[in-house]
N, C-alpha and C positions, 0 to 999 in steps of 0.2 A: 491416468493423467501423469505426465512427467513431473509436474510441479510438486504434487503430494509425495511422490517417491523421493524426490530430491530433499524435501524437507524432513521426511521420516528418516532418511539416512543421516542427516545432520543431527537429528534428535537422538540418535543412538549414541552419540558421543558428547552431547551438551544438555544441560538441564533446562535451558531456555534459549531460543533463537532471537535474533535481532533483525528487524526490518526497518530500513530508513526510507524517508520520503523526500524527494526533491521536486521542485517545479522547473520543468524544462525551459531553458532560455532565461532563467532568472538567477543571478543578475546577468549572466551570459552563459552560453554553452561552454566557453573556455573555463569558467569557474565551475560549472557543473562537472566538467571533465576532471578537474583537480579534486573537487570534493568527493566524487565517486571513487577516485583512486585512493584517497585516504581512508574512506569507509571500508573498502575491500581489504586494504592492508591491515586494518585493525579488526578484521574478522566479522564484518557484517555478513549476514547469511542470505539476504534477499533485499532488493531495492525496488521501490515503487516510484516510477517516474510519471509525474503528472503532466499531461498535455494540457496547456492552459486553455481556459474557457472564460468567457466574459461574465458569467453568473454562476460561480461555483457554490451552490447552495449549502453544501455540507461543511464548508470551510470558514474558519474565523478570519479576523482582520489581517493576520500575518500572511496567511496563504492567499487570501483574497487579493491583497496588494501585490504579492509576487505574481499572481496570474495576470493582473492588470498591467503591471510593468513589463512582463514578458511579451504580452500582446502588443503593447505600445511600441516595443522595440522591433516588432515585425516578425515574431516567431510564427511559423506555419506548422501545420500537421506534418507536412513532408520533411521539414527540418527535424521534427521529433522522431520520425521513422528513421531517418539517416543516422541521427545520434544514437538511437536505441540499438541499431544494427552494429554500430561501432563499439558500443559498450559490451554487447553480447560477445563480440569477437575478442575483445580485449580481456574480459574478466570472467572467470569461471564460477559465477553464481547466477541464480535465477533473477531475471529482470521482468517487471510487470509494468503495464500501462494503467494509470488511473486517469479517468476523464469523465465527462458527462455525455449523456446519450446523444445530444444534438450534434456533437462532433462526429460521432460514428454514423448517425443518420445522414448527415449532409455529405460525408465522404462516400457513403454506400456501405451497408453492413458487410456484404461478402468481400468487397474490395478492401475494406479495413482489416478484416480477419486475414485475408490472403497476404496483405502487405506486412502485417505484424508477424505472421508465421514465417515469412521469408526473412524477417529481421531476427528471429529467434526468441521473440517475446513469449513468456510462459503463462501469463495470466492477465485478466482484465478486472479492474475494480470500477464499477459504474454505479455510483450511489443513487442515481435518480431513475433507474430502470427496474421496476418490480418484475420478478420472473414471469408473472402472469401476462405481462405486456411484452415479454421478450422471447416469445417462442422461437422465432427465427434466429435470434441472437444465440440462444442456447443450443440450437441445432448446429449452428456454425461453430460454436465453441467445441462441440464434440468432433465435428468434421476436421477442424484444424488443430485439435489437441491443445487448445488454449483454455486454461482453467477460468471459468466464471466465478469470481469471488463474491459470495453472498454475505450480507451484513445482518448481524443480530444487534439489537438495542435493548437497554434495560426495560423499555416499555413493551417489548415483544412478548406475546404470550407463549406458553410452552407449545401449543398447537402450531402457532405461526413459525416458531423456530424449527419444528419438525418439518413443516412444509418447505421452508427455505433450505434446510439441510439437504433435502432430496434433490434440489436443483443445483446445489453448490458443488464445486470441485476445488482441489488444491488445499484450501483451508477456509475457515470461517473467520471473518473480521468481526470481532466483538467490540462495539463502541462502548467505551468505558462509562459514559454518562450521557444524559440528554444534552442537546445543544450542538454547537459547532466545534471545530478543532481549535486547539491553542490553549484553552483554559486548563489549569491543573486539575486533575481528578482526585477524588477522595476514595481510598481503597479500604473502606471499613466493612462492617458486617453485611450491610446490604449489597455491597459489591461482591463479596465472597458468595453470597447466596445466588446472585445473578450468574456468576461464572459457573457455579455448581449446576444451575439450570441449563446453561449452555452445554456443559460437558455431558449432561444426561441425555441430550437429544441428538448428538452427532458423534461419529467416529473420526471426523476430520480434525486436523490440528486447529487449535484456537489461537488466533492472534488478537492482541488487545491494543487498541489505539485510542487517541483523543486524550491529550493531557499527560502523556508519559514524558517526563523531563529529566529524570535522574537515575543513578544507580539504585537508590533507595526504592524508587517506583518499580524498577525492574526486579529487584530482590523480592518485593512484595507479591509479584506475580508467579514466582517460582513454585512449582507444584500445583498451580491452579490453571496456568495457561502455557502454551507451547512457544509463543513468539510475542515479543513486545515491539511496538511500532513507535518510532521517533520521527516526528515531522516538523512542527513549528519551531521546536527548540533549536534545531540545527540551522534553520533559515535565519532565525534571530542572531545566532552566533556568528554566521557569516557576515551579516549586516554590521554587527558591532565590532568584530575582531578580525574579520577576513577569513578566507578559506583555510589558511594554515591552522586555525584553531579547531577545525573539525576532527582531525586525527586524534589529538590528545583527549578531546571530549569523548569520542567513541571508545578509546582505550580505557577510559575511566569508568565505563558503564559495566565492564565485566567484573 
């Protein structure tokens, strides 16, 4: 898979990578464009672009509102594909789509993969699709060389993690805590034990998200995870201070 190779190359020169998350069409595609440009300039290694959905079950209030506002403004799946293709052409980092399975099902699984591959998208994060129910999805992921990103949680057993790792490609997304996105996570002893369990069952890079908000959070992950994921924090920053605040914030995370 191209995505894992790209991330492993980056890890040869960095102690931890940074992935950011944006909701496409929120507050506008023009702001998305500006924010992504600042993120890339400041050294973000990978960007997760969320195709908005009306019921984003894994997301907290900040990202939920962003999804709703984007849809209310008229954002379509085709808008997201066109924007994704533009970003891939413009910036030399991996871009992923994150969304929920109903979007893919309604569009048509193979049509969705084909269109994403044409755009140069490297991976999909689909939180509400267990691999046992996604046989065709996984076959298409192999066919189109788009990494299906599987998710570990603190409640996952070791056996379940091993099963998920066997289906996953690119990297494993390790949810830092129970619940939804946005709330700050606690990186104590229990968290360290959880990441050690994650590391023991997979050779894929580990990305940690949900509640990563500061340089201190990212420093706490060094030596335990391979990539930190920043999501709600940058959305709130744009809302409070505007798109220009994103670059200095990202620069301060290193």
